C-alpha positions in Angstrom: 84.0 64.2 72.1 81.5 65.8 74.6 82.4 69.0 76.4 80.7 70.3 79.3 79.4 73.0 81.7 78.2 72.8 84.9 77.2 75.6 86.4 73.8 75.1 88.5 70.6 76.7 87.0 70.5 78.7 89.7 73.5 80.3 89.5 72.8 81.0 85.8 69.6 82.8 87.2 71.7 85.0 89.4 74.2 86.1 86.6 71.1 86.9 84.8 69.0 88.5 87.1 72.4 90.6 88.2 72.4 92.0 84.5 69.0 93.3 84.5 69.1 94.4 87.7 72.1 95.8 88.5 73.4 97.2 85.0 76.9 95.9 83.0 79.1 97.9 85.3 77.3 95.9 88.1 76.3 92.4 86.6 80.0 90.9 88.5 77.9 91.2 91.4 76.5 87.9 90.7 80.1 86.6 91.9 79.1 86.9 95.5 75.4 87.6 95.8 73.6 86.6 97.6 75.7 84.5 100.6 79.3 85.6 100.1 80.3 89.8 101.6 83.9 90.6 102.3 84.5 93.2 105.2 87.1 95.2 106.9 89.6 95.6 103.4 91.8 98.6 103.7 95.7 99.3 103.3 97.2 96.4 105.8 94.0 94.5 106.5 92.9 91.8 103.6 89.4 91.1 104.6 87.1 88.9 106.7 84.9 86.7 104.5 81.4 86.0 105.8 78.9 83.6 104.5 75.1 83.8 105.0 76.1 86.4 107.5 78.4 84.7 109.4 82.5 85.0 109.9 83.9 82.2 107.9 87.4 83.4 107.4 90.2 85.9 107.5 92.1 86.7 104.5 95.5 86.8 103.6 97.4 89.4 101.3 100.1 88.7 98.8 103.2 88.7 101.3 101.9 85.5 102.9 102.5 83.5 98.9 106.3 85.6 99.1 107.0 84.4 102.4 106.5 80.6 100.9 108.6 80.8 97.6 112.4 80.7 97.0 113.7 81.7 93.9 111.4 79.4 91.2 108.1 79.0 90.4 106.5 76.7 88.1 103.0 77.9 87.0 100.8 74.3 86.2 98.2 74.1 84.5 96.2 71.3 82.4 97.2 71.2 79.3 98.1 68.1 77.6 102.2 68.9 77.8 102.0 67.9 81.4 101.4 63.9 80.7 104.8 62.4 81.4 106.5 65.2 82.9 108.3 63.8 86.2 107.4 66.6 88.7 109.0 65.1 92.0 112.2 67.1 91.7 110.6 70.5 91.8 111.7 72.2 95.0 109.0 72.3 97.7 106.9 75.6 97.6 107.7 76.1 94.1 104.4 74.8 92.1 101.3 76.9 91.6 98.7 74.8 90.4 95.6 75.8 88.5 92.5 74.6 88.8 92.7 70.5 87.4 96.4 70.9 88.3 95.8 70.5 92.0 95.1 66.6 91.2 98.5 66.4 91.1 99.1 67.6 94.9 99.7 65.0 97.5 101.4 62.7 94.6 103.3 64.2 92.2 104.1 67.5 94.2 103.6 66.7 97.7 104.4 70.5 98.7 102.6 72.9 96.3 103.7 76.7 96.7 99.6 77.8 96.5 96.5 76.2 94.3 94.8 79.1 92.1 91.2 78.9 90.6 89.2 82.1 90.0 86.2 80.5 87.6 83.4 78.7 89.8 82.3 76.5 86.7 85.4 74.0 88.0 84.3 73.7 91.6 80.7 72.6 90.4 82.4 69.6 88.1 85.1 68.9 89.7 84.0 68.7 94.2 85.5 65.6 94.3 88.4 66.4 93.1 88.8 69.5 95.2 87.6 67.7 98.5 90.8 64.8 98.1 93.6 67.3 96.9 92.8 70.6 99.0 93.8 69.5 102.3 93.6 72.1 105.1 97.0 73.2 105.1 97.2 74.1 101.3 97.4 77.7 100.1 95.1 79.0 98.4 94.3 81.8 95.7 90.2 81.9 94.9 88.2 84.5 93.4 84.7 85.6 94.9 83.0 83.2 92.6 84.8 80.4 93.6 85.1 81.4 98.1 81.3 81.7 97.1 80.9 78.2 95.4 83.1 76.2 97.8 81.0 77.6 100.7 77.8 77.0 98.9 79.0 73.1 98.8 80.5 72.9 102.4 79.7 75.6 104.9 82.7 75.1 106.8 85.2 74.3 104.2 86.8 78.0 104.6 87.3 77.3 108.7 91.0 77.4 109.0 92.0 77.8 105.7 94.9 80.3 104.1 93.1 81.9 101.3 94.6 85.0 98.9 91.9 87.2 97.5 91.6 86.9 93.7 90.3 90.2 92.8 89.6 91.1 89.2 91.0 95.1 88.8 88.4 95.4 85.8 85.4 94.4 87.9 86.5 94.5 91.6 84.6 93.1 94.6 82.4 95.8 95.9 82.6 98.0 92.9 81.2 98.9 89.2 83.2 97.6 86.7 85.9 100.2 86.2 86.8 101.4 82.5 90.1 102.1 80.6 91.2 105.5 82.2 90.2 104.9 85.8 92.4 101.8 85.1 95.1 103.7 83.6 94.9 106.4 86.4 96.2 103.0 88.9 99.9 103.7 89.4 100.3 100.3 89.9 98.4 99.0 86.6 99.6 99.5 83.6 97.7 98.9 80.1 98.1 98.1 76.8 97.9 100.7 74.3 94.6 99.4 73.2 94.0 98.9 76.9 92.7 95.3 76.0 95.6 93.7 77.9 97.1 94.6 81.5 99.3 94.0 84.2 99.3 94.7 88.2 102.0 95.4 90.0 100.2 95.0 93.3 97.9 91.6 93.6 96.5 92.8 96.8 94.7 95.8 94.8 93.4 93.4 92.2 95.2 91.3 89.2 94.1 91.7 85.7 92.1 88.7 84.0 92.6 87.5 80.5 91.1 84.1 79.5 93.3 82.0 81.6 93.9 81.7 85.3 97.7 81.4 84.6 97.1 85.2 83.8 96.2 85.8 87.7 99.1 83.3 88.9 101.2 85.3 87.0 101.3 88.6 88.7 101.1 86.9 91.9 104.2 85.0 91.2 105.6 88.4 90.1 105.1 89.8 93.4 107.3 87.1 95.3 111.1 87.5 95.0 111.3 84.7 92.6 113.9 85.4 89.6 112.5 82.4 87.6 108.9 82.0 86.2 108.0 78.7 84.6 104.9 78.0 82.6 103.8 74.2 82.0 100.4 72.7 80.8 100.1 76.6 79.8 99.4 75.3 76.2 96.6 77.1 74.9 96.9 76.3 71.5 95.9 72.6 72.1 93.0 73.6 74.9 90.0 72.1 73.2 91.9 68.8 73.2 91.7 66.7 76.9 93.2 68.1 79.8 96.4 65.9 81.1 93.1 64.2 84.2 90.3 64.1 80.9 89.6 61.4 79.1 88.3 61.9 75.4 84.7 61.3 76.5 84.2 64.0 79.1 85.8 67.3 78.4 85.0 70.1 80.5 84.2 73.6 77.6 87.7 75.3 77.9 87.0 79.3 76.0 90.9 79.2 76.2 92.1 78.3 72.4 89.0 81.1 71.4 90.7 84.0 73.9 94.4 82.9 73.0 95.5 86.8 71.6 94.2 87.9 74.7 95.6 85.4 76.6 99.0 86.1 74.9 99.0 90.2 75.2 98.9 89.6 78.8 101.4 87.5 79.6 103.7 89.5 77.0 102.7 92.5 79.2 103.9 90.7 82.1 106.9 89.5 80.2 108.1 92.7 79.6 107.6 93.8 83.4 109.6 90.9 84.5 112.7 92.0 82.5 112.5 94.9 84.3 112.8 93.7 87.8 115.5 90.5 86.3 112.9 88.2 86.2 112.9 85.4 83.6 109.7 83.6 82.1 110.0 80.1 80.6 107.8 77.8 78.9 108.4 73.8 80.0 105.4 73.0 77.4 107.2 71.6 74.2 103.3 72.4 72.4 102.5 76.1 73.8 101.8 79.3 71.9 103.7 81.1 74.0 106.1 80.2 72.0 105.0 83.0 70.0 105.5 85.8 72.3 109.5 84.4 72.7 109.2 82.4 75.4 111.2 79.4 73.7 110.8 75.7 74.6 113.2 74.4 77.9 112.5 70.9 79.2 111.5 71.6 82.8 114.5 68.9 84.4 117.4 71.6 82.3 115.8 74.6 84.4 117.9 76.1 86.8 
């Protein structure tokens, strides 16, 4: 089995230069430099995207996601446990498709709630999959790095698209990296005692990222009116085995297994917040590290 990563050399060079020239506090600026900018961000105004100096699109806020979904959200990752699942019975606008799970759109899932991507390496490796399955009407939750990479592949890609920004609360767009004390001072943010894990109750102001895009998707899902949030294909413990859409000989690198403790700490914090709101988190994967934090397996078809 060969593990592959497809960040272009020029992007690796920009990342290294950002670290060298901007320092550790602003090294994350590489995600949008040099071609992407976001202007006009304010309370009630998510902002305007510009690519290479030209207006590329208007961002939406998280309420746009909430307006589309009902009482149930299922966060679907790319883990092997997705294989063999009958997803056609999921209600329309209930599935949040993470990375490679977008390959389910238009086939098993005709009307996803949204697509969620935050690692630009996925864009470079799976551009053809994105072109095929992300139609113009798909609601997209995207990080600055993903937005920039998509625009580099197709400068008109954003035109007419519905995009909600995934902004890393620790390393926010246009601002230096926040220290733990600054994060604790944010009234909408909750940190674990050691500061390693966090949860944001206001995803428009940023979300905590922690080794898996499922963490960001969960914070957005908890910002809706859903009373039940399920996980499928968020297996974590078997992340070094082929994803449901990969073959044994063509496997992209994943750091998820190595980040298991960090991922689970973030989800556990969100689970505790969900409990205070009367929202139930459910694990639909029979093989998943989520069981270790009390999310016992429940078959997808048995959920409400």
